[in-house]
C-alpha positions in Angstrom: -6.1 -49.5 -24.3 -4.3 -46.1 -24.7 -4.9 -43.1 -22.6 -7.1 -41.2 -25.1 -9.3 -44.2 -25.5 -9.8 -44.4 -21.8 -10.6 -40.7 -21.6 -13.1 -41.0 -24.5 -14.7 -44.1 -23.1 -15.1 -42.9 -19.5 -18.7 -42.3 -18.4 -20.4 -41.6 -15.1 -21.8 -45.0 -14.1 -25.0 -44.9 -12.0 -26.0 -48.5 -12.4 -23.8 -51.3 -11.2 -23.9 -55.1 -11.3 -24.1 -56.8 -7.9 -20.6 -58.1 -8.0 -17.6 -57.7 -5.8 -14.1 -56.8 -7.1 -11.4 -59.4 -6.7 -8.5 -58.2 -4.6 -6.1 -58.3 -7.5 -8.3 -56.0 -9.6 -8.7 -53.6 -6.7 -4.9 -53.5 -6.2 -4.5 -52.6 -9.9 -7.0 -49.8 -9.5 -5.5 -48.4 -6.3 -2.0 -48.6 -7.7 -3.0 -46.0 -10.4 -3.9 -43.6 -7.6 -0.5 -44.3 -5.8 1.3 -43.2 -9.0 -0.5 -39.8 -9.3 1.5 -36.7 -8.9 1.3 -34.8 -5.6 2.7 -31.5 -4.4 6.4 -32.0 -3.4 5.6 -35.8 -3.6 4.1 -35.6 -0.1 1.1 -37.8 -0.8 -0.7 -36.1 2.1 -3.9 -38.0 1.4 -5.7 -41.2 2.0 -8.4 -43.1 0.3 -10.9 -45.1 2.4 -12.3 -48.0 0.3 -15.6 -49.2 1.5 -16.8 -52.6 0.2 -19.0 -53.7 3.2 -22.6 -53.9 1.8 -24.1 -52.5 5.1 -21.8 -49.6 5.2 -22.4 -48.8 1.5 -26.1 -48.7 2.4 -25.5 -46.3 5.2 -23.4 -44.1 2.9 -26.4 -43.6 0.6 -28.0 -41.1 3.1 -24.9 -39.0 3.4 -24.4 -39.1 -0.4 -27.4 -37.2 -1.6 -29.6 -40.3 -1.3 -28.2 -41.6 -4.5 -29.2 -45.3 -4.5 -26.4 -46.4 -6.8 -24.0 -45.6 -3.9 -25.3 -48.6 -2.1 -25.1 -50.8 -5.2 -21.5 -50.2 -6.3 -18.7 -52.7 -5.6 -16.7 -50.0 -3.7 -17.1 -46.5 -2.5 -13.9 -44.5 -2.4 -13.6 -41.5 0.0 -10.7 -39.1 -0.8 -9.4 -37.7 2.5 -7.0 -34.8 2.5 -5.1 -33.1 5.4 -6.6 -29.9 6.7 -3.2 -28.4 7.2 -2.2 -29.0 3.5 -4.2 -27.0 1.0 -2.7 -28.9 -1.9 -3.8 -32.3 -0.5 -7.4 -31.8 -1.7 -6.1 -31.3 -5.3 -3.7 -34.2 -4.9 -6.3 -36.7 -3.7 -8.6 -35.6 -6.5 -5.9 -36.2 -9.1 -5.3 -39.7 -7.5 -9.0 -40.5 -7.8 -9.0 -39.3 -11.5 -6.2 -41.8 -12.1 -8.5 -44.4 -10.8 -11.3 -43.4 -13.1 -9.1 -43.9 -16.2 -7.5 -47.2 -15.0 -11.0 -48.5 -14.1 -12.1 -47.9 -17.8 -9.1 -49.8 -19.0 -10.0 -52.8 -16.6 -13.7 -52.8 -17.7 -15.0 -51.1 -14.6 -17.0 -47.9 -14.1 -16.9 -45.0 -11.7 -19.0 -41.9 -10.9 -17.8 -38.8 -9.1 -20.1 -38.0 -6.1 -20.2 -34.3 -5.6 -23.5 -34.4 -3.5 -22.2 -35.7 -0.2 -22.2 -34.5 3.5 -18.6 -34.4 4.6 -19.5 -34.5 8.3 -21.9 -37.3 7.8 -19.2 -39.4 6.0 -16.7 -38.4 8.7 -19.0 -39.7 11.4 -19.8 -43.0 9.7 -16.2 -43.9 9.0 -14.6 -42.5 12.2 -12.5 -40.0 10.2 -10.5 -38.0 12.8 -10.4 -34.1 13.0 -7.6 -32.6 11.0 -8.7 -34.6 8.0 -10.9 -33.3 5.2 -13.5 -35.4 3.3 -12.6 -34.0 -0.1 -14.4 -36.1 -2.7 -16.1 -39.5 -3.2 -16.2 -41.9 -6.1 -18.2 -45.1 -6.8 -16.5 -48.0 -8.5 -17.8 -51.3 -9.9 -19.0 -53.3 -12.9 -21.3 -51.2 -15.0 -24.8 -52.6 -15.5 -25.4 -50.0 -18.2 -23.1 -47.6 -19.9 -24.6 -44.3 -21.0 -23.8 -42.9 -24.5 -21.4 -40.0 -24.8 -22.6 -36.6 -23.8 -22.2 -33.5 -25.8 -19.1 -31.4 -25.2 -18.5 -27.9 -26.1 -16.1 -27.0 -28.9 -12.5 -26.2 -28.0 -12.9 -22.5 -28.9 -15.7 -22.1 -26.3 -13.5 -23.5 -23.5 -9.9 -22.4 -24.1 -8.2 -19.0 -24.5 -4.6 -18.3 -25.6 -2.3 -15.9 -23.6 -5.2 -14.2 -21.7 -8.9 -13.8 -21.3 -10.9 -13.4 -24.5 -8.2 -14.6 -26.8 -9.8 -17.8 -28.1 -8.6 -20.6 -30.3 -9.0 -19.9 -34.0 
């Protein structure tokens, strides 16, 4: 699968099969994150991979009560350093690499924007000085939704300044 096919095929998966990921497959997914660019190549981030079913269930309550969080194969928590403002961006880029590699490998993901950072911190013993930046589900899709409408390029992009749209 080429990159544009992965981008076009990626969907937010909110229904997962009850199936764990083999370690070889997980390693392939995580390797994509490791290869992501980071400011000054510092890689000042960590990703906590939660696969324990009881912990996944606990994470539902600090993830907007979204049931599919407890049903995914793995819940990935992007953790950045509080003393490095670029690390939030860097860990998000790393997780985005995971979303595309997952598609290529027949897996699905969903960005979790509705989560309680302090609740996640407490459940996973994340120390002070670390920022719970973003979360992502990962697993085998039970259903894949159809593509969603996207705005035309001319509504999203401007050339050389504000108000100078594409023609």
